[in-house]
N, C-alpha and C positions, 0 to 999 in steps of 0.2 A: 447678645444679651443674656443667654443662658450661662456664660462664663463670668457674669458680673456679680460681685459679692455685695449683695444688698445691705448687709449689716455693717459694712465699713463707713457707709455715709451717716449712720445713726449717731456716730460719736459728736456730731454737731450739736445735738440737744440731749443725747442720753450718754452717760460715760460707760466704758467698757465694764468696769466694775458692776455697775447697777444691771446690765444685761446678764452677766456671769451670775450675780445673785438670784436673779429671777429664774435662770435655767435650773440653779441648784435647789430653789424653792418648789418649782414645778416637779423635779425629781422626788424630793422629800414628800410632796403632797401623793404622789403616786404610791410611794412606799407605805405611807401612813393609811392611804385609803384603801390598799390592798389588804393590809394587816387588819384593819377594821372590818373589811368585807369577810375576811377569813374568820374572825371572831364571831360576826353577826351571824354568818350562814353555816357556821361551824364546819367549814369544808375540810380543814386538816383533821379535825376530829373524825369526820365521816371516813376519809381516806384511810386514817389509821385503823379505825375500828373494823372497816371493810376487809382490811388486809389482814387483821388478826383473826376475823372469822373465816376467811378463806383459807388460811394456813391450817385451821383446825379440820377442815374437810378435804383438804388436798390430797390426792392421790399418789403424788410424788413430789420429792423435794427438789427444788431448783437451787443450783449452786451460783456462787458469785459471778463467775465466768458467763454462765448462761444468762443471768439477770443483766450483766454489762452489755452482752450482744443485743438484749431486747431493748435495752436503752438507746443503744446505737441505732437500731431499726426505728425505734420511735422518733429519734431525732431526724433521721434521713428520710422517713415516709411520712409520718403524720405531721411533724412539725415543718420540715423544709419544703416539702412537696405537697402537703395537704391531701394525702391519698384517701382520707376519709370520706371525702365528698364524691359521691357517685356521679353526681351532675357535673359534667365537665365544664360547662359554662359557669357554674358556681364556683368550681375549683379554681379556674383561671382568674375569675373576679377576686377571689380571697387572695391568690398569690399576689396579683397586681397591688392589692390593697396592703397587703402585710409587708412586702418588701418595699413599697413605696413609703409606708411608714417608718420602717426601720432605717431606710436610706435618708429620709427627711430629717429624722430626729438626731441620727448620728452626725450627720453633715452640719446641721444647725449647731451641735455643740461644738464640733471642730472649728467652724468659722468664729464663733463668739469666743471661745478660750484661746485658740491658737492665732487667729488672724483678726482682732477685733477692730483695728483701724486701717485707714489707708496707707499708713507708714509700713505696716506688715502685710503686703499684699499676698493673697492665698494663691496657691497654684490653680490654674483655670479648671483642673479636674475637679476640684472640691465644690465650688458653687455650681459646676455643670451637674455634679451628682444630686446636689441640692434641689435644683430645678427639675431634674428627672424624677426624683424621689416624689416631690410634690405632684408631678404631672402623671406617674404611675398610680399614685394614692387616689386622685381624682378619676382616672380612668376606671380603675377597679370599683371605687366607690360609687361613681354615678352609674355604671353598668349594673351593679348590685341594686341600687336604689330604684331605677326606672325600668330595668329590664328583667331582673330575677329576684326581686326583694322577697323575702319570706312572707308566705301567706297572702301575697297579692292575688295569685290565682286560687290558691285553696279556700281562702275565706272571702274573696272579693273586695278586699280593701283597696282604696285608692292610693296612689302615690303621695298625695298630700296629707293623708290621714297619719297624725303623729300620736305615739304613745311614748310612755317613759322608757321603754326598751330601746326607742330610737335615739336617745340622748347621745350614745358613743358614736354612732355613724354620721349623725348630722354635724355634731360639733367637730368631728374628725374632718369631713368634707369642707365645712365651713373654714377651719384652719388651713388646710392646704389650698382651697380656692383663693381666700382672702391673701395668702401669702404670695402666690402666684401673680395676682393682680397688683399687690404692693410693689413687688419687685420689677414688673413690667412698667408701671408708671413712674417709678423712682428712675430707672434706667433711662426712660424716655425723656425725662426732665420735666415732667408734667407737675407744676407746682400746686400744693394743696390737697389734691385727690390722693397722693400717695400717703400723705399723713393719716387721712381717714381710713384708708384701707389697712395700713400698719395697725391702727388702733383697733380695727375689727378683727385683724390677725391675732393680735395679742388677746383680745377679749375672748374669742372662741378657743384659743389655745389654753387660756386660764380656766375656762369653764370645762374643757376636755379633761384637763389633769386634775381639777379640783373636784370633780363629781364621780371620782372612781367607786365610791360606796354605793352610789345609786345607780351607776350605768353598767354596761356590759364590759368595761375595760378589763377588769380583773379576771374575766373568764379566760383570756389568752394565756394566763399563768396556770391556770387548772387543767386546761384541755391536754397539755403533754402529760401531766400526772395521771389524768384518767386514761389516756391511751395507753401508757405504760402499764397501769394496773389491769387493764383489759387483756394485754398480752400475757401477763403473769397468770391470771385465773385460767386462761385457756390452756397454758403450757402445764400447770400443776394439777389440772382436772378439776378444780372446785367449781368453775363456771358460775359462780353466784348461785349455787344450788339449782341451776338449771339442768335438765336432761341433756345428754350428748346428742349429736346430729345422727339420727338412726337412719338405716336404710330399710324402709317399711316393707320391702319384698323379702327381707331376711326372715327365715323360719325362727330363728332364735328370738327375735325381736316380736314376731307374731306371737309366739309363745308366752313372751312376757307380758304383752299387751294383746289379749285376745279379741278386744273390741275393734282392733284394727282390721283383720280379715273379716269380721263380722259385718262391719259396716262399709268397708271400702274393698273387699275382695282379698284374694291371695296375692294379686299382682296390682296393688294400688297405682293409679296413674300419678305422673308426676304433676304436681299442683301448679308449677311455674313460678313466675315472679310474683304473683299475687299483687300486693299494692303498687309494686314498682312496674307492673306491666304497661301502665299508660300514665302519662304525665298529667297532673291535675290542673287542667286548663279549661275547665267548663263554665267559667264566669266571663 
């Protein structure tokens, strides 16, 4: 079943050209939605002005080679392995969702453009990866939604409480879930129901890709830029005008800030993890 290409059977009532046009339109909707989001939130302007301000107070100049190395580290750390997540469960959930989404979208495009009909059978690995991508997306997404969804514990909100910020994850999960159900029903030869879930699959996918301006879809493009800029300001010493990490037991630091020994003593205790000391699970 997982090696079955569900799109090859669609040519009975949908032409390959129509499917390909749909994919192109969805891609353009993401591009336009992201550009409108950048214009509306002025994200690019913020990053540019923030970088310019940081350069003015930088304590050292960073060369092109060092910036390239930072870009590679950002790609391998924050992007490919999501190292910014301290919570390992949240990190694994995000990785399942991210790689599942990328695999699902890429293999969908491959199946529709390269193997649109039964006359051009796809290698078994391609539909297998399509199903595994949708499955990984569901595992990561449902794990996040029911187990570790943001502010479920911190604010006591129920899993069924929906807000506009949930548009992205809900439509993403709906798309992957309906796609899997449609494929299973179609490969099993269940008449009627497969068309219903195909329609739900297309409806949820259209909603996902057409609501970029109002959902959190575009943030996946901003996060790498923000992570890279964070590395730069640490390296050049600008630190967004924040003070460096001081050793409070250092006599020079205590001379600079005399209120430290006055209120905390000359050997201040380690304040520990602070807010990270305990998970927010009091609800």
